[in-house]
Residue frames as a rotation matrix with the C-alpha (Angstrom) as fourth column:
UNK 1
0.736 0.657 0.164 98.99
-0.624 0.564 0.541 98.62
0.263 -0.501 0.825 119.28
UNK 2
0.566 -0.599 -0.566 102.06
0.394 0.800 -0.453 96.40
0.724 0.033 0.689 119.08
UNK 3
-0.450 -0.766 0.458 103.99
-0.029 -0.501 -0.865 98.93
0.892 -0.403 0.204 121.09
UNK 4
0.096 0.564 0.821 101.26
-0.931 -0.241 0.274 99.00
0.352 -0.790 0.502 123.75
UNK 5
0.900 0.299 -0.317 101.38
-0.213 0.937 0.278 95.23
0.380 -0.183 0.907 123.93
UNK 6
0.122 -0.965 -0.234 105.18
0.408 0.264 -0.874 95.34
0.905 0.011 0.426 124.31
UNK 7
-0.607 -0.336 0.720 104.89
-0.357 -0.694 -0.625 97.84
0.710 -0.636 0.301 127.12
UNK 8
-0.631 0.464 -0.622 102.05
0.709 0.671 -0.219 95.97
0.316 -0.579 -0.752 128.77
UNK 9
-0.959 0.277 0.050 99.91
-0.280 -0.914 -0.294 99.13
-0.036 -0.296 0.955 128.78
UNK 10
-0.233 0.972 0.008 96.22
-0.947 -0.229 0.223 99.24
0.219 0.045 0.975 129.53
UNK 11
0.532 0.639 0.556 94.25
-0.731 0.677 -0.080 96.01
-0.427 -0.364 0.827 129.44
UNK 12
0.726 -0.276 -0.630 96.82
-0.417 0.553 -0.722 94.33
0.547 0.787 0.286 127.26
UNK 13
-0.039 -0.804 0.593 99.20
-0.999 0.027 -0.030 93.61
0.009 -0.594 -0.805 130.20
UNK 14
-0.415 -0.289 0.863 100.37
-0.468 0.881 0.070 90.05
-0.781 -0.375 -0.500 129.88
UNK 15
0.637 0.768 0.068 98.59
-0.312 0.337 -0.888 89.48
-0.705 0.545 0.454 126.65
UNK 16
0.540 -0.507 -0.671 101.70
-0.786 -0.018 -0.619 89.30
0.301 0.862 -0.408 124.42
UNK 17
0.828 -0.185 0.529 103.04
-0.154 0.832 0.532 85.75
-0.539 -0.523 0.661 124.65
UNK 18
-0.008 -0.813 0.582 105.51
0.704 0.409 0.581 85.72
-0.710 0.415 0.569 121.69
UNK 19
0.716 0.134 -0.685 106.82
-0.350 -0.781 -0.518 88.16
-0.604 0.611 -0.512 119.11
UNK 20
-0.101 -0.747 0.657 108.60
0.505 0.530 0.681 87.18
-0.857 0.400 0.324 115.95
UNK 21
0.273 0.127 -0.954 109.46
-0.617 -0.738 -0.274 89.07
-0.738 0.663 -0.123 112.82
UNK 22
0.415 -0.067 0.907 109.37
0.551 0.812 -0.193 87.16
-0.724 0.580 0.374 109.56
UNK 23
-0.593 -0.711 -0.377 111.70
0.029 -0.487 0.873 88.11
-0.805 0.507 0.309 106.79
UNK 24
0.302 0.698 -0.649 109.95
-0.692 -0.308 -0.653 89.32
-0.655 0.646 0.390 103.63
UNK 25
-0.193 -0.302 0.934 109.78
0.433 0.828 0.357 86.84
-0.881 0.473 -0.029 100.83
UNK 26
-0.850 -0.100 -0.517 109.96
-0.390 -0.540 0.746 87.75
-0.354 0.836 0.420 97.17
UNK 27
0.237 0.965 -0.114 106.80
-0.693 0.085 -0.716 87.47
-0.681 0.248 0.689 95.15
UNK 28
-0.662 -0.371 0.651 106.51
0.126 0.801 0.585 84.35
-0.739 0.469 -0.483 93.03
UNK 29
-0.369 0.531 -0.763 105.05
-0.876 -0.474 0.094 85.11
-0.312 0.702 0.640 89.61
UNK 30
-0.368 0.349 0.862 102.64
0.140 0.937 -0.320 82.70
-0.919 0.003 -0.393 88.04
UNK 31
-0.741 0.202 -0.641 101.25
-0.670 -0.289 0.684 81.91
-0.047 0.936 0.349 84.64
UNK 32
0.189 0.895 0.403 97.84
-0.596 0.431 -0.677 80.50
-0.780 -0.113 0.615 83.76
UNK 33
-0.766 -0.400 0.504 97.99
0.069 0.727 0.683 77.40
-0.640 0.558 -0.529 81.62
UNK 34
0.017 0.886 0.463 94.53
0.834 0.243 -0.496 78.00
-0.552 0.394 -0.735 80.35
UNK 35
-0.832 -0.256 0.492 93.87
0.525 -0.648 0.552 80.32
0.178 0.718 0.673 77.47
UNK 36
-0.392 0.685 -0.614 91.63
0.425 -0.457 -0.781 83.22
-0.816 -0.567 -0.113 78.35
UNK 37
0.569 0.640 0.517 89.15
0.802 -0.291 -0.522 85.07
-0.183 0.711 -0.679 76.17
UNK 38
-0.280 -0.731 0.623 90.95
0.838 -0.503 -0.214 87.83
0.469 0.462 0.753 74.28
UNK 39
0.336 0.478 0.811 88.76
-0.012 -0.859 0.511 90.54
0.942 -0.182 -0.283 75.91
UNK 40
0.990 0.000 -0.141 89.76
0.141 0.079 0.987 89.32
0.011 -0.997 0.078 79.40
UNK 41
0.223 -0.974 0.033 93.46
0.968 0.226 0.109 89.07
-0.113 0.008 0.994 78.44
UNK 42
-0.170 -0.233 0.958 93.27
0.551 -0.828 -0.104 92.67
0.817 0.510 0.269 77.15
UNK 43
0.700 0.526 0.483 91.56
-0.109 -0.589 0.800 93.93
0.706 -0.613 -0.355 80.34
UNK 44
0.800 -0.497 -0.335 94.20
0.533 0.334 0.777 92.29
-0.275 -0.801 0.532 82.58
UNK 45
-0.095 -0.900 0.426 96.96
0.988 -0.138 -0.072 93.78
0.124 0.414 0.902 80.43
UNK 46
0.136 0.211 0.968 95.38
0.281 -0.945 0.166 97.30
0.950 0.249 -0.188 80.37
UNK 47
0.894 0.292 0.338 95.36
-0.231 -0.346 0.909 97.21
0.383 -0.892 -0.242 84.18
UNK 48
-0.030 -0.998 0.051 98.95
-0.755 -0.011 -0.655 95.96
0.655 -0.058 -0.754 84.39
UNK 49
0.538 0.293 0.791 97.78
-0.774 0.544 0.324 92.84
-0.335 -0.786 0.519 86.18
UNK 50
-0.203 -0.610 -0.766 100.32
-0.586 0.703 -0.404 90.00
0.785 0.366 -0.500 86.23
UNK 51
0.763 0.640 -0.091 99.47
-0.341 0.518 0.784 87.00
0.549 -0.567 0.614 88.31
UNK 52
-0.189 -0.714 0.674 101.23
-0.980 0.182 -0.081 85.64
-0.065 -0.676 -0.734 91.34
UNK 53
-0.855 -0.230 -0.466 101.75
-0.311 0.945 0.105 81.83
0.416 0.234 -0.879 91.62
UNK 54
-0.813 0.576 0.082 98.84
0.249 0.472 -0.846 81.39
-0.526 -0.667 -0.528 94.04
UNK 55
-0.082 0.810 -0.580 96.48
-0.558 -0.520 -0.647 83.37
-0.826 0.271 0.495 91.83
UNK 56
-0.272 -0.049 -0.961 97.39
-0.934 0.253 0.252 81.39
0.231 0.966 -0.115 88.70
UNK 57
-0.970 -0.068 -0.233 97.08
-0.027 0.984 -0.175 78.04
0.241 -0.163 -0.957 90.56
UNK 58
-0.592 0.805 -0.020 93.70
0.136 0.075 -0.988 78.95
-0.794 -0.588 -0.154 92.11
UNK 59
0.026 0.618 -0.786 92.24
-0.771 -0.488 -0.409 80.46
-0.637 0.616 0.464 88.93
UNK 60
-0.540 -0.319 -0.779 93.53
-0.779 0.539 0.319 77.49
0.318 0.779 -0.540 86.87
UNK 61
-0.975 0.221 0.012 92.02
0.191 0.869 -0.456 74.99
-0.111 -0.443 -0.890 89.26
UNK 62
-0.256 0.937 -0.238 88.60
-0.088 -0.268 -0.960 76.86
-0.963 -0.224 0.151 89.16
UNK 63
-0.052 0.238 -0.970 88.69
-0.960 -0.280 -0.017 77.00
-0.276 0.930 0.243 85.38
UNK 64
-0.764 -0.264 -0.589 89.31
-0.439 0.881 0.174 73.23
0.473 0.392 -0.789 85.41
UNK 65
0.160 0.970 -0.181 86.16
-0.389 0.231 0.892 72.79
0.907 -0.073 0.414 87.50
UNK 66
-0.360 -0.347 -0.866 87.83
0.627 0.598 -0.500 72.09
0.691 -0.723 0.002 90.85
UNK 67
0.849 0.522 -0.083 86.71
0.371 -0.476 0.798 73.39
0.377 -0.708 -0.597 94.20
UNK 68
-0.193 -0.965 0.176 89.19
0.545 -0.254 -0.799 75.81
0.816 -0.059 0.575 95.72
UNK 69
0.865 0.237 -0.443 89.84
0.500 -0.498 0.709 77.47
-0.053 -0.834 -0.549 99.08
UNK 70
0.109 -0.843 0.526 92.33
0.417 -0.442 -0.794 80.38
0.903 0.306 0.303 99.02
UNK 71
0.918 0.092 -0.386 93.93
0.396 -0.284 0.873 81.29
-0.029 -0.954 -0.297 102.31
UNK 72
-0.109 -0.933 0.343 96.59
0.822 -0.279 -0.496 83.95
0.558 0.228 0.798 101.93
UNK 73
-0.574 -0.177 -0.800 97.43
0.684 -0.640 -0.350 87.18
-0.450 -0.748 0.488 103.82
UNK 74
0.506 0.735 -0.451 95.40
0.456 -0.672 -0.583 90.33
-0.732 0.089 -0.675 103.43
UNK 75
0.629 -0.127 -0.767 96.00
-0.539 -0.782 -0.313 92.27
-0.560 0.611 -0.560 100.17
UNK 76
-0.436 -0.800 0.411 97.57
-0.238 0.543 0.805 89.26
-0.868 0.253 -0.428 98.44
UNK 77
-0.618 0.204 -0.760 95.09
-0.785 -0.212 0.581 89.28
-0.043 0.956 0.291 95.54
UNK 78
-0.785 0.367 0.499 92.64
0.161 0.899 -0.408 86.55
-0.598 -0.240 -0.765 96.59
UNK 79
0.135 0.926 -0.352 89.74
-0.238 -0.314 -0.919 88.30
-0.962 0.208 0.178 94.86
UNK 80
-0.031 -0.229 -0.973 91.38
-0.978 -0.192 0.076 87.93
-0.204 0.954 -0.218 91.45
UNK 81
-0.911 -0.295 0.290 91.50
-0.266 0.954 0.137 84.16
-0.317 0.048 -0.947 91.91
UNK 82
-0.316 0.880 0.356 87.73
0.577 0.476 -0.664 84.02
-0.753 -0.004 -0.658 91.52
UNK 83
0.239 0.457 -0.857 87.21
-0.305 -0.802 -0.513 87.07
-0.922 0.384 -0.053 89.33
UNK 84
-0.584 -0.535 -0.610 89.22
-0.736 0.033 0.676 85.65
-0.342 0.844 -0.413 86.39
UNK 85
-0.934 0.264 0.240 87.19
0.322 0.913 0.250 82.37
-0.153 0.311 -0.938 86.11
UNK 86
-0.065 0.972 -0.227 83.91
0.553 -0.155 -0.819 84.22
-0.831 -0.179 -0.527 86.58
UNK 87
0.048 -0.030 -0.998 84.87
-0.576 -0.818 -0.003 86.79
-0.816 0.575 -0.056 83.89
UNK 88
-0.858 -0.451 -0.246 85.96
-0.469 0.493 0.732 84.00
-0.209 0.744 -0.635 81.60
UNK 89
-0.633 0.715 0.297 82.62
0.639 0.699 -0.321 82.17
-0.437 -0.014 -0.899 82.08
UNK 90
0.189 0.780 -0.596 80.66
0.215 -0.625 -0.750 85.30
-0.958 0.014 -0.286 81.28
UNK 91
-0.123 -0.360 -0.925 82.64
-0.777 -0.545 0.316 85.96
-0.618 0.757 -0.212 78.14
UNK 92
-0.813 -0.390 -0.433 82.54
-0.581 0.601 0.549 82.38
0.046 0.698 -0.715 76.81
UNK 93
-0.796 0.576 -0.183 79.29
0.573 0.816 0.076 80.78
0.193 -0.045 -0.980 78.06
UNK 94
-0.615 0.559 0.556 76.09
-0.178 -0.785 0.593 82.80
0.768 0.266 0.583 77.40
UNK 95
0.468 0.870 -0.155 74.07
-0.064 0.209 0.976 81.00
0.882 -0.447 0.153 80.16
UNK 96
-0.221 -0.620 -0.753 76.81
0.733 0.404 -0.548 80.87
0.644 -0.673 0.365 82.80
UNK 97
0.598 0.388 0.701 76.01
-0.202 -0.773 0.601 82.66
0.776 -0.501 -0.384 86.09
UNK 98
-0.464 -0.733 -0.498 77.79
0.482 0.262 -0.836 83.14
0.743 -0.627 0.232 89.43
UNK 99
0.732 0.671 0.116 76.81
0.167 -0.341 0.925 83.86
0.660 -0.658 -0.362 92.98
UNK 100
-0.428 -0.896 0.121 79.05
0.167 -0.209 -0.964 85.68
0.888 -0.393 0.239 95.47
UNK 101
0.670 0.610 -0.423 78.51
0.539 -0.007 0.843 85.76
0.511 -0.792 -0.333 99.22
UNK 102
-0.401 -0.795 0.455 80.04
0.169 -0.552 -0.816 88.52
0.901 -0.250 0.355 101.33
UNK 103
-0.264 0.290 -0.920 79.74
0.955 0.215 -0.207 89.11
0.138 -0.933 -0.333 105.09
UNK 104
-0.196 0.146 -0.970 79.57
0.426 -0.878 -0.219 92.92
-0.883 -0.456 0.110 104.67
UNK 105
0.786 0.599 0.155 78.11
0.452 -0.385 -0.805 95.41
-0.423 0.702 -0.573 102.16
UNK 106
0.550 -0.659 -0.514 81.39
-0.615 -0.735 0.284 97.29
-0.565 0.160 -0.810 101.90
UNK 107
-0.437 -0.746 0.502 83.16
-0.188 0.622 0.761 94.16
-0.880 0.238 -0.411 100.67
UNK 108
0.055 0.582 0.811 80.45
0.763 0.500 -0.410 93.50
-0.644 0.642 -0.416 98.16
UNK 109
0.896 0.237 -0.376 80.68
0.014 -0.861 -0.509 97.05
-0.444 0.451 -0.775 96.82
UNK 110
0.153 -0.958 -0.241 84.43
-0.699 -0.277 0.659 96.79
-0.698 0.067 -0.713 96.46
UNK 111
-0.551 -0.382 0.742 84.36
0.101 0.852 0.514 93.48
-0.828 0.358 -0.431 94.72
UNK 112
0.534 0.775 0.337 81.58
0.578 -0.044 -0.815 94.63
-0.617 0.630 -0.472 92.40
UNK 113
0.737 -0.321 -0.594 83.87
-0.525 -0.826 -0.205 97.38
-0.425 0.463 -0.778 91.12
UNK 114
-0.243 -0.944 0.223 86.72
-0.601 0.327 0.729 94.91
-0.761 0.043 -0.647 90.75
UNK 115
-0.299 0.187 0.936 84.77
0.508 0.861 -0.010 92.35
-0.808 0.473 -0.352 88.72
UNK 116
0.750 0.660 -0.042 83.11
0.360 -0.462 -0.810 95.03
-0.554 0.593 -0.584 86.55
UNK 117
0.420 -0.688 -0.592 86.50
-0.653 -0.682 0.329 96.41
-0.630 0.248 -0.736 85.71
UNK 118
-0.572 -0.681 0.458 87.46
-0.247 0.675 0.696 93.11
-0.782 0.285 -0.554 84.10
UNK 119
-0.205 0.649 0.733 84.39
0.752 0.584 -0.307 93.00
-0.627 0.488 -0.608 81.90
UNK 120
-0.871 0.029 0.490 83.29
0.355 -0.653 0.669 94.85
0.339 0.757 0.559 78.81
UNK 121
-0.816 0.549 0.178 80.37
-0.571 -0.723 -0.388 97.24
-0.085 -0.419 0.904 79.45
UNK 122
-0.082 0.851 -0.519 77.74
-0.701 0.320 0.637 94.91
0.708 0.416 0.570 77.98
UNK 123
0.056 0.074 -0.996 78.64
0.396 0.914 0.090 92.28
0.917 -0.399 0.022 80.63
UNK 124
-0.903 -0.428 -0.039 79.51
0.224 -0.391 -0.893 94.66
0.367 -0.815 0.449 83.48
UNK 125
-0.510 0.791 0.337 75.84
-0.789 -0.586 0.182 95.65
0.342 -0.173 0.924 83.60
UNK 126
0.317 0.663 -0.678 74.89
-0.305 0.748 0.589 92.09
0.898 0.020 0.440 84.30
UNK 127
-0.484 -0.506 -0.714 76.70
0.587 0.417 -0.694 92.11
0.649 -0.755 0.095 87.64
UNK 128
0.061 0.665 0.744 74.42
-0.271 -0.706 0.654 93.25
0.961 -0.242 0.137 90.41
UNK 129
-0.963 -0.261 0.063 74.12
-0.114 0.186 -0.976 93.43
0.243 -0.947 -0.209 94.22
UNK 130
0.093 0.982 -0.162 71.05
-0.063 0.168 0.984 91.89
0.994 -0.082 0.077 95.91
UNK 131
-0.761 -0.331 -0.558 70.98
0.535 0.166 -0.829 92.90
0.367 -0.929 0.051 99.53
UNK 132
-0.095 0.770 -0.631 68.76
0.935 -0.149 -0.323 94.73
-0.342 -0.621 -0.705 102.00
UNK 133
-0.283 -0.107 -0.953 69.70
0.040 -0.994 0.100 98.05
-0.958 -0.010 0.286 100.37
UNK 134
-0.939 0.004 0.344 68.62
0.343 0.086 0.935 96.99
-0.026 0.996 -0.082 96.86
UNK 135
-0.664 0.735 -0.138 65.53
-0.661 -0.664 -0.351 99.07
-0.349 -0.142 0.926 96.11
UNK 136
-0.137 0.727 0.673 62.32
0.016 0.681 -0.733 97.08
-0.990 -0.090 -0.105 95.74
UNK 137
0.733 0.537 -0.418 61.83
-0.355 -0.222 -0.908 98.35
-0.580 0.814 0.028 92.21
UNK 138
0.093 -0.771 -0.630 65.25
-0.983 0.029 -0.181 96.99
0.157 0.636 -0.755 91.10
UNK 139
-0.323 -0.307 0.895 64.97
-0.622 0.782 0.043 93.52
-0.713 -0.543 -0.444 92.70
UNK 140
0.629 0.580 0.518 62.88
0.004 0.664 -0.748 91.98
-0.777 0.472 0.415 89.94
UNK 141
0.823 -0.386 -0.418 65.42
-0.532 -0.265 -0.804 93.19
0.199 0.884 -0.423 87.36
UNK 142
-0.210 -0.912 0.353 68.23
-0.969 0.241 0.045 91.56
-0.126 -0.332 -0.935 89.30
UNK 143
-0.076 0.260 0.963 66.33
-0.254 0.929 -0.271 88.31
-0.964 -0.265 -0.005 89.44
UNK 144
0.827 0.561 0.049 65.38
-0.051 0.162 -0.985 88.56
-0.560 0.812 0.163 85.74
UNK 145
0.937 -0.349 0.009 68.69
-0.037 -0.124 -0.992 89.49
0.347 0.929 -0.130 84.15
UNK 146
0.387 -0.863 0.326 71.79
-0.909 -0.297 0.293 89.52
-0.157 -0.409 -0.899 86.44
UNK 147
0.617 -0.303 -0.726 74.33
-0.191 0.837 -0.512 86.94
0.763 0.455 0.459 85.54
UNK 148
-0.469 -0.713 -0.521 76.41
0.519 0.254 -0.816 87.55
0.714 -0.653 0.251 88.66
UNK 149
0.592 0.718 0.366 74.71
0.006 -0.459 0.889 88.30
0.806 -0.524 -0.276 91.95
UNK 150
-0.654 -0.754 0.054 76.58
0.073 -0.133 -0.988 89.70
0.753 -0.643 0.142 94.99
UNK 151
0.432 0.857 0.280 74.65
-0.268 -0.175 0.947 89.04
0.861 -0.484 0.154 98.25
UNK 152
-0.527 -0.569 0.631 75.01
-0.773 0.013 -0.634 88.05
0.352 -0.822 -0.447 101.86
UNK 153
-0.966 0.104 -0.236 73.95
0.163 0.956 -0.245 84.97
0.201 -0.275 -0.940 103.90
UNK 154
-0.555 0.814 -0.174 70.77
0.020 -0.196 -0.980 86.69
-0.832 -0.547 0.092 105.13
UNK 155
-0.030 0.585 -0.811 69.50
-0.875 -0.408 -0.262 87.59
-0.484 0.701 0.524 101.66
UNK 156
-0.716 -0.247 -0.654 70.51
-0.563 0.758 0.330 84.15
0.414 0.604 -0.681 100.37
UNK 157
-0.939 0.308 -0.150 68.42
0.339 0.772 -0.538 82.48
-0.050 -0.556 -0.829 103.09
UNK 158
-0.333 0.858 -0.391 65.45
0.359 -0.268 -0.894 84.92
-0.872 -0.438 -0.218 103.08
UNK 159
0.159 0.454 -0.877 65.34
-0.529 -0.711 -0.463 86.48
-0.833 0.538 0.128 99.64
UNK 160
-0.345 -0.342 -0.874 66.80
-0.932 0.235 0.275 83.89
0.111 0.910 -0.400 97.20
UNK 161
-0.970 -0.205 -0.132 66.43
-0.203 0.979 -0.032 80.32
0.136 -0.004 -0.991 98.37
UNK 162
-0.519 0.838 0.167 62.79
0.254 0.338 -0.906 80.48
-0.816 -0.428 -0.388 99.55
UNK 163
0.517 0.654 -0.552 61.94
-0.346 -0.430 -0.834 82.04
-0.782 0.623 0.004 96.18
UNK 164
-0.402 -0.850 0.341 64.04
-0.059 0.396 0.916 79.75
-0.914 0.348 -0.209 94.14
UNK 165
0.149 0.507 0.849 61.52
0.862 0.355 -0.363 79.57
-0.485 0.786 -0.384 91.28
UNK 166
0.961 0.215 -0.175 62.02
0.130 -0.908 -0.399 83.27
-0.245 0.361 -0.900 90.66
UNK 167
0.289 -0.946 -0.146 65.78
-0.772 -0.321 0.548 82.73
-0.565 -0.046 -0.824 90.73
UNK 168
0.705 0.044 0.708 65.65
0.143 0.968 -0.204 79.58
-0.695 0.245 0.676 88.50
UNK 169
0.911 -0.393 0.124 67.65
0.019 -0.261 -0.965 81.24
0.412 0.882 -0.231 85.60
UNK 170
0.335 -0.826 0.454 70.46
-0.863 -0.462 -0.205 82.23
0.379 -0.323 -0.867 87.89
UNK 171
0.206 -0.183 0.961 70.49
-0.724 0.633 0.275 78.98
-0.659 -0.752 -0.002 89.88
UNK 172
0.867 0.190 0.461 70.31
0.109 0.831 -0.546 76.76
-0.487 0.524 0.699 86.81
UNK 173
0.805 -0.573 0.157 73.32
0.086 -0.149 -0.985 78.43
0.587 0.806 -0.070 85.19
UNK 174
0.829 -0.476 0.294 75.50
-0.495 -0.380 0.782 78.56
-0.260 -0.794 -0.550 88.31
UNK 175
0.603 -0.736 -0.309 79.08
0.093 0.449 -0.888 77.92
0.793 0.507 0.340 87.24
UNK 176
-0.529 -0.834 -0.155 80.67
0.354 -0.051 -0.934 79.50
0.771 -0.549 0.322 90.36
UNK 177
0.804 0.591 -0.069 79.75
0.292 -0.292 0.911 80.10
0.518 -0.752 -0.407 93.94
UNK 178
-0.244 -0.940 0.240 82.29
0.273 -0.304 -0.913 82.38
0.931 -0.157 0.330 95.59
UNK 179
0.781 0.481 -0.398 82.19
0.501 -0.102 0.860 82.58
0.373 -0.871 -0.321 99.40
UNK 180
-0.007 -0.804 0.595 84.37
0.011 -0.595 -0.804 85.53
1.000 0.001 0.013 100.53
UNK 181
-0.477 -0.342 0.809 85.71
-0.742 -0.337 -0.580 85.59
0.471 -0.877 -0.093 104.07
UNK 182
0.129 0.599 -0.790 84.38
-0.173 0.798 0.577 82.07
0.976 0.062 0.207 104.69
UNK 183
-0.583 -0.450 -0.676 85.99
0.526 0.425 -0.737 81.93
0.619 -0.785 -0.011 108.17
UNK 184
-0.922 0.232 0.310 83.56
-0.369 -0.769 -0.522 84.59
0.118 -0.595 0.795 109.45
UNK 185
-0.108 0.959 -0.262 80.35
-0.658 0.128 0.742 82.59
0.745 0.253 0.618 108.85
UNK 186
-0.914 -0.055 0.401 78.53
-0.367 0.534 -0.762 80.68
-0.173 -0.844 -0.508 111.64
UNK 187
-0.198 0.910 0.364 75.55
-0.316 0.292 -0.903 78.41
-0.928 -0.294 0.230 111.79
UNK 188
0.433 0.497 0.752 73.53
0.485 0.574 -0.659 77.40
-0.759 0.651 0.008 108.74
């Protein structure tokens, strides 16, 4: 595509206004100041996960109760910034819950796998997706027992908020609300 833009091929003629190559920068490692639950520390180590500076700063701020927006390039590990505090809450606070919003089902599925990988089996089962594809017979179980719910804006507005009494347990325990790809949302 870049070559086509350079050549002015097809409909791209005149579309390239400036081209600049940025030199690669070395990764900056980071360290969390907060002490994590031993099970979470072990899971991170088993997966060979070491944090970058932006991940440690974001996760640390979330663990301290601050609101955080992470804006970094693709594949820079943004997901881990929220997964670590959510996993920590599940491991240390029996009533803590979290709600994730994703613009696409594919992102939700991918992130579901990522969060579950950080959790022991007993907690991994409490992470669920609630979207249009969730079978009717499973929805009550998600409402009743999921501690982390992955959903999308439509299901939040049509399936959760209007039925907030049925979601009281999840909503009352909300420790984290993670909005993935927030720049893509429009309207309410």
